[in-house]
C-alpha distance (Angstrom), angle and dihedral (degrees) to the residues before:
residue distance angle dihedral
M1 . . .
R2 3.82 . .
L3 3.76 90.2 .
L4 3.81 90.8 53.6
L5 3.82 91.6 50.1
L6 3.79 91.2 49.5
L7 3.76 89.8 49.0
L8 3.81 91.5 51.7
V9 3.83 92.5 48.0
A10 3.80 90.9 49.7
A11 3.81 91.9 46.7
S12 3.80 92.8 51.6
A13 3.81 91.2 48.1
V14 3.86 90.3 52.2
V15 3.81 91.6 46.2
R16 3.80 91.7 50.6
S17 3.81 92.2 50.8
E18 3.85 91.0 46.0
A19 3.77 91.1 48.0
S20 3.81 92.4 52.7
A21 3.82 92.7 44.2
N22 3.80 102.1 38.6
L23 3.76 111.0 17.1
G24 3.76 97.5 42.7
G25 3.79 90.3 60.8
V26 3.77 95.5 -132.5
P27 3.79 123.8 82.9
N28 3.78 116.8 -116.6
K29 3.78 88.9 -102.5
R30 3.76 121.5 24.2
L31 3.78 110.8 -124.7
K32 3.73 110.4 -130.3
M33 3.71 143.9 133.6
Q34 3.79 104.8 -118.5
Y35 3.83 100.7 -172.4
A36 3.84 100.2 56.1
T37 3.81 119.3 95.1
G38 3.84 105.0 -175.2
P39 3.82 132.1 87.3
L40 3.80 117.6 -24.2
L41 3.82 116.8 -114.9
K42 3.78 109.2 -168.1
F43 3.78 127.1 -167.8
Q44 3.78 120.1 -163.3
I45 3.79 107.5 -168.0
C46 3.78 138.4 177.2
G47 3.82 106.0 -96.5
V48 3.80 91.3 -146.9
G49 3.77 117.0 71.4
G50 3.77 137.4 19.3
Y51 3.80 99.4 -50.2
R52 3.78 92.0 104.4
R53 3.83 90.4 68.6
V54 3.79 91.1 48.0
F55 3.85 89.6 50.1
E56 3.83 90.7 50.7
E57 3.79 92.0 49.9
Y58 3.83 91.7 48.4
M59 3.81 90.2 46.2
R60 3.82 91.6 52.5
V61 3.83 94.1 49.8
I62 3.83 95.3 42.0
S63 3.82 94.0 47.5
Q64 3.83 89.0 53.4
R65 3.79 93.8 47.1
Y66 3.85 96.7 39.6
P67 3.81 107.7 27.3
D68 3.80 92.8 175.3
I69 3.82 95.9 58.7
R70 3.80 117.6 100.3
I71 3.76 111.0 -139.6
E72 3.82 125.3 -157.6
G73 3.78 132.6 176.1
E74 3.77 130.1 -166.0
N75 3.75 140.2 161.1
Y76 3.77 118.1 -84.2
L77 3.79 102.3 -134.9
P78 3.80 121.7 -137.8
Q79 3.79 121.2 -128.1
P80 3.86 113.7 -64.9
I81 3.80 93.7 -109.6
Y82 3.77 91.8 60.2
R83 3.81 92.2 46.0
H84 3.81 89.2 52.3
I85 3.82 91.9 49.2
A86 3.81 90.9 50.8
S87 3.78 92.2 47.2
F88 3.83 91.7 48.9
L89 3.85 90.8 49.2
S90 3.77 93.0 50.4
I91 3.83 90.1 55.8
F92 3.83 95.3 38.5
K93 3.82 90.0 51.6
L94 3.80 91.9 57.3
V95 3.78 93.1 46.4
L96 3.79 91.5 48.9
I97 3.82 92.6 48.1
G98 3.82 89.4 48.3
L99 3.82 91.4 51.6
I100 3.80 91.0 48.9
I101 3.82 92.1 50.6
V102 3.79 94.7 44.8
G103 3.79 92.0 43.9
K104 3.78 96.6 -130.9
D105 3.75 115.0 154.7
P106 3.87 108.0 -137.0
F107 3.81 92.1 -172.3
A108 3.84 91.3 64.5
F109 3.84 87.8 61.8
F110 3.85 88.4 62.2
G111 3.77 93.1 41.5
M112 3.79 92.8 -110.5
Q113 3.74 130.5 132.8
A114 3.82 113.6 -110.1
P115 3.81 113.1 -107.7
S116 3.77 119.0 -120.0
I117 3.82 92.6 -106.3
W118 3.79 89.1 61.5
Q119 3.78 91.5 50.5
W120 3.81 89.1 48.9
G121 3.84 88.5 51.8
Q122 3.78 91.1 53.5
E123 3.77 91.2 52.3
N124 3.83 92.8 44.8
K125 3.82 104.0 34.5
V126 3.79 97.8 160.4
Y127 3.82 94.0 50.7
A128 3.82 92.6 42.1
C129 3.80 92.5 51.1
M130 3.80 91.7 47.6
M131 3.78 91.3 47.0
V132 3.84 92.8 50.7
F133 3.81 92.0 45.9
F134 3.81 97.4 49.3
L135 3.80 95.9 38.6
S136 3.80 91.2 50.6
N137 3.80 92.0 46.2
M138 3.81 89.8 52.0
I139 3.82 92.0 53.0
E140 3.84 92.1 44.0
N141 3.80 90.9 52.4
Q142 3.80 90.8 49.5
C143 3.83 89.7 51.7
M144 3.81 92.3 48.9
S145 3.81 96.4 43.5
T146 3.78 113.1 98.5
G147 3.78 100.6 162.9
A148 3.80 87.9 -134.8
F149 3.79 125.9 155.9
E150 3.76 103.3 165.3
I151 3.77 122.4 172.4
T152 3.83 127.1 -165.2
L153 3.81 130.7 177.9
N154 3.81 111.7 -153.1
D155 3.84 88.2 -16.8
V156 3.82 92.4 -54.9
P157 3.85 111.5 120.3
V158 3.81 112.1 -118.4
W159 3.85 100.0 166.8
S160 3.78 136.8 13.6
K161 3.77 122.5 -174.0
L162 3.81 88.8 -170.2
E163 3.86 88.7 61.9
S164 3.81 101.1 33.7
G165 3.82 97.4 37.9
H166 3.82 94.6 -134.5
L167 3.76 143.9 62.1
P168 3.79 118.4 -98.3
S169 3.75 115.8 -108.5
M170 3.80 116.0 -119.7
Q171 3.82 88.5 -107.9
Q172 3.82 91.9 52.8
L173 3.80 92.1 48.8
V174 3.79 93.0 47.9
Q175 3.80 90.3 48.2
I176 3.80 91.9 50.0
L177 3.84 91.2 48.1
D178 3.81 91.6 47.4
N179 3.77 90.6 52.3
E180 3.81 93.7 45.9
M181 3.81 92.7 47.6
K182 3.85 92.0 49.2
L183 3.78 90.1 47.8
N184 3.83 91.7 50.3
V185 3.83 91.4 48.1
H186 3.85 90.0 48.5
M187 3.81 92.0 49.0
D188 3.79 91.7 48.4
S189 3.83 91.3 52.5
I190 3.83 94.4 54.4
P191 3.84 108.7 98.0
H192 3.80 113.9 -120.6
H193 3.83 112.7 -131.5
R194 3.73 121.3 -153.4
S195 3.77 117.3 -143.1
C-alpha cells in the first residue's frame, strides 16, 4: 500500500509540473535575451519534443552573430479543443488512479456490473495505476504536440515549420536574417517625403 501511495504522490507531482509547463501555454521561464535592444526575433515552438534544444542552439549562434537582436521563445499552443482534452485527461487520470488505489467500484454507483478490466485492475493495482498514468500521458502529449517551429522578425513571419514541413538549417536562418536586416537598413535609408 505504501508503494501505491508513493506512486500516486509522484504521479500528481509530475502532472502538476506538466500542467504548469504544457497546459498553461507559457514555459516555466520565458526564454529571452534581456539585454538586447534591436529587432525582436520570436520563436514559437512545440513544447513537447526536442525543439527546445534546437531553439537554444539557434539562440546561441544568432546572439553571437547579431548581438543587437532580441530573442524570445514561447510555446506554440495547440487548438483549444486539444488543450481541453489534455486538461480533462490529466484530472481524469488522477481520479481513476485514486479509485484504483482506494478500491471503490464506480460502476456500482451507476448500477452496472464492473467490467473484467476493472477487476484485473483491483487485483494488480500497481500495474493498473502505471498503465493508466503512462497511457494518459501519451495521449496528453499527443494532444499538446503541434510540431510547430514558427519564427517571426518584428512580428513578420520568416519561417514556418507547419507550412514548410521541416526546420530551417542554421545557414538558411542566417541567410534569411541577413536578407531581412539588409532590407530593413535599406528601407530606413530611403528618405520619406511628405505630400
